[in-house]
C-alpha positions in Angstrom: 5.2 -57.9 -13.1 1.9 -56.7 -11.8 0.5 -53.5 -13.3 -0.7 -50.7 -11.0 -4.2 -51.3 -9.8 -4.1 -55.1 -10.1 -4.2 -55.8 -6.4 -5.8 -52.5 -5.2 -8.8 -52.1 -3.0 -11.4 -49.4 -3.7 -12.6 -47.8 -0.5 -15.8 -45.8 -0.4 -15.7 -43.6 2.6 -19.0 -42.1 3.7 -19.8 -39.6 6.5 -22.9 -40.3 8.5 -26.1 -38.3 8.1 -27.2 -35.3 10.1 -27.9 -35.4 13.9 -29.4 -32.6 16.1 -25.9 -31.9 17.4 -24.7 -31.4 13.8 -27.5 -29.0 13.3 -26.7 -26.9 16.4 -22.9 -27.5 16.1 -21.9 -29.2 19.4 -18.9 -31.6 19.7 -20.3 -35.1 19.5 -17.5 -37.6 19.7 -18.5 -40.8 21.6 -21.9 -39.5 22.7 -24.2 -41.9 20.8 -26.7 -39.6 19.1 -29.1 -40.9 16.5 -29.9 -39.3 13.1 -32.5 -36.7 13.0 -35.2 -36.7 10.3 -33.0 -34.9 7.9 -30.2 -37.4 8.5 -32.6 -40.3 7.9 -33.6 -38.7 4.5 -29.9 -38.2 3.7 -29.2 -41.9 4.6 -31.9 -43.0 2.2 -30.6 -40.7 -0.5 -27.0 -41.9 -0.3 -28.3 -45.5 -0.2 -30.1 -44.9 -3.5 -27.0 -43.2 -5.0 -24.8 -46.2 -4.1 -27.3 -48.9 -5.0 -25.8 -49.4 -8.4 -22.2 -49.6 -7.1 -20.7 -53.1 -6.8 -19.9 -53.1 -3.1 -18.5 -56.3 -1.6 -18.6 -55.4 2.1 -19.9 -52.6 4.4 -18.2 -51.6 7.7 -19.4 -49.0 10.1 -18.4 -47.1 13.2 -20.3 -48.6 16.2 -22.1 -45.4 16.9 -25.8 -45.2 16.0 -25.5 -42.3 13.6 -23.1 -44.2 11.5 -25.0 -47.5 11.7 -28.3 -45.8 10.8 -26.5 -44.4 7.7 -24.9 -47.7 6.8 -28.1 -49.9 7.2 -30.1 -48.5 4.2 -27.0 -48.9 2.0 -26.6 -52.5 3.2 -30.3 -53.3 2.6 -30.1 -51.8 -0.9 -27.2 -54.1 -1.7 -28.3 -57.2 0.1 -25.4 -57.0 2.5 -24.9 -56.8 6.3 -23.1 -54.1 8.2 -20.0 -55.2 10.2 -18.8 -53.1 13.1 -15.3 -51.6 12.7 -14.1 -50.1 16.0 -11.3 -48.2 14.4 -13.9 -46.1 12.5 -15.5 -44.8 15.7 -15.5 -41.0 16.3 -12.8 -39.1 18.1 -13.0 -39.1 21.9 -13.4 -35.4 22.7 -13.2 -36.1 26.4 -14.6 -33.1 28.4 -15.4 -31.3 25.1 -18.2 -33.7 24.3 -21.5 -31.8 24.4 -19.8 -28.3 24.3 -20.4 -25.7 21.6 -17.3 -24.2 19.9 -17.8 -21.1 22.0 -17.9 -23.0 25.2 -14.8 -25.0 24.3 -12.9 -21.8 23.4 -13.9 -20.1 26.7 -13.1 -23.1 28.9 -10.0 -24.4 27.2 -8.5 -21.5 25.2 -5.0 -23.0 24.7 -6.3 -26.4 23.4 -8.9 -24.5 21.2 -6.1 -22.5 19.6 -4.2 -25.6 18.8 -7.4 -27.2 17.4 -8.0 -24.2 15.1 -4.4 -23.6 13.9 -2.6 -27.0 14.1 -5.4 -29.5 14.4 -3.3 -32.6 13.9 -1.4 -31.7 17.1 -4.5 -31.5 19.2 -5.1 -33.6 22.3 -8.5 -33.2 23.8 -8.7 -32.9 27.6 -9.4 -36.4 29.0 -9.8 -37.6 25.4 -7.8 -38.7 22.4 -5.2 -36.9 20.4 -5.8 -36.6 16.7 -2.6 -38.6 16.1 -4.2 -41.4 18.0 -7.3 -41.1 15.9 -5.2 -41.1 12.7 -3.2 -44.1 13.8 -6.1 -46.4 14.8 -8.3 -45.4 11.8 -5.5 -45.9 9.3 -4.6 -49.2 10.8 -8.3 -50.3 10.5 -8.4 -49.1 6.9 -5.2 -51.0 6.0 -6.5 -54.2 7.7 -9.8 -54.2 5.9 -8.2 -53.2 2.6 -5.9 -56.1 2.8 -8.7 -58.5 3.7 -10.7 -57.3 0.6 -8.0 -57.2 -2.1 -9.3 -56.2 -5.5 -12.8 -55.5 -4.0 -14.9 -52.4 -3.4 -15.7 -51.9 0.3 -17.7 -49.2 2.0 -16.8 -47.5 5.4 -19.2 -45.3 7.2 -17.6 -43.0 9.8 -17.4 -39.4 11.1 -16.0 -36.1 9.9 -12.8 -36.1 12.0 -12.0 -39.7 11.1 -12.7 -39.2 7.4 -10.5 -36.1 7.4 -7.5 -37.7 9.1 -7.8 -40.7 6.7 -7.8 -38.5 3.7 -4.9 -36.5 5.1 -3.0 -39.8 5.6 -3.8 -40.9 2.1 -2.5 -37.7 0.6 0.4 -37.1 3.0 -1.1 -33.8 4.2 -0.1 -32.1 7.5 -0.7 -28.9 9.4 -4.0 -27.1 8.8 -4.9 -29.2 5.7 -7.4 -31.0 8.0 -9.6 -28.0 7.8 -9.4 -27.7 4.0 -11.0 -31.1 3.4 -14.8 -30.7 3.0 -16.8 -33.5 4.7 -20.6 -32.8 4.6 -23.2 -35.2 6.0 -23.4 -38.4 3.9 -20.5 -37.1 1.7 -19.0 -39.8 -0.5 -15.2 -40.1 -0.9 -13.4 -42.8 -2.9 -9.9 -44.0 -2.2 -8.1 -46.7 -4.2 -4.8 -48.3 -3.5 -2.8 -51.0 -1.5 0.1 -51.3 0.9 -0.3 -47.9 2.4 -0.4 -46.0 -1.0 -3.8 -44.6 -2.0 -5.2 -42.2 -4.6 -8.2 -40.0 -3.8 -10.6 -40.5 -6.7 -13.6 -38.7 -5.3 -13.9 -36.1 -2.5 -17.0 -34.8 -0.6 -19.5 -35.7 -3.2 -23.1 -34.8 -2.1 -24.9 -34.8 -5.4 -27.4 -37.2 -4.0 -28.7 -34.5 -1.6 -29.6 -31.9 -4.3 -33.2 -32.9 -4.2 -33.5 -32.7 -0.4 -34.6 -29.2 0.5 -32.4 -27.9 3.4 -30.4 -31.0 3.8 -27.2 -30.0 2.3 -24.7 -28.7 4.9 
């Protein structure tokens, strides 16, 4: 009989570094924004933090802000970055580029759902959070199975990371908002066959030396 942990995969889940739209708080989604200077510093800091971790493979959302965060980590470990489409950011539809105030004024009913029951939200001409959760979890399971007993790293986005952590812990309702996910936060999940433990959550210790970069 196999003991717990024998066939488990360890998943390091990282949020990308800061962009200008993070700084001014606009909905980003599929708009392909690059890291700003703070974000590039954060990417180097998280790469340095993870350089001693024994990572077997690195996967990233296809968006530039995630790839630019993943690349220094890959270079530090002598690895290459593979694109994982399931990790791409939520499709905000017509909300992309709006501030929270603009979204609330233009789509008040959807905004209320987003605030109070986020996992039930469907963005106008975009995705529902259930769709994001389904495709991100499917991608995580596929990669986890392909790297049994290994440590892998996924670089993604705040919404994707939150729904994955909600899935891992079986959380519903407004729990989405109670999961911190700062820029370049490190999270660690470990498990197999759909059952995961969260071993680390929203760790940003590597940013303590960067003035003004913690968010």
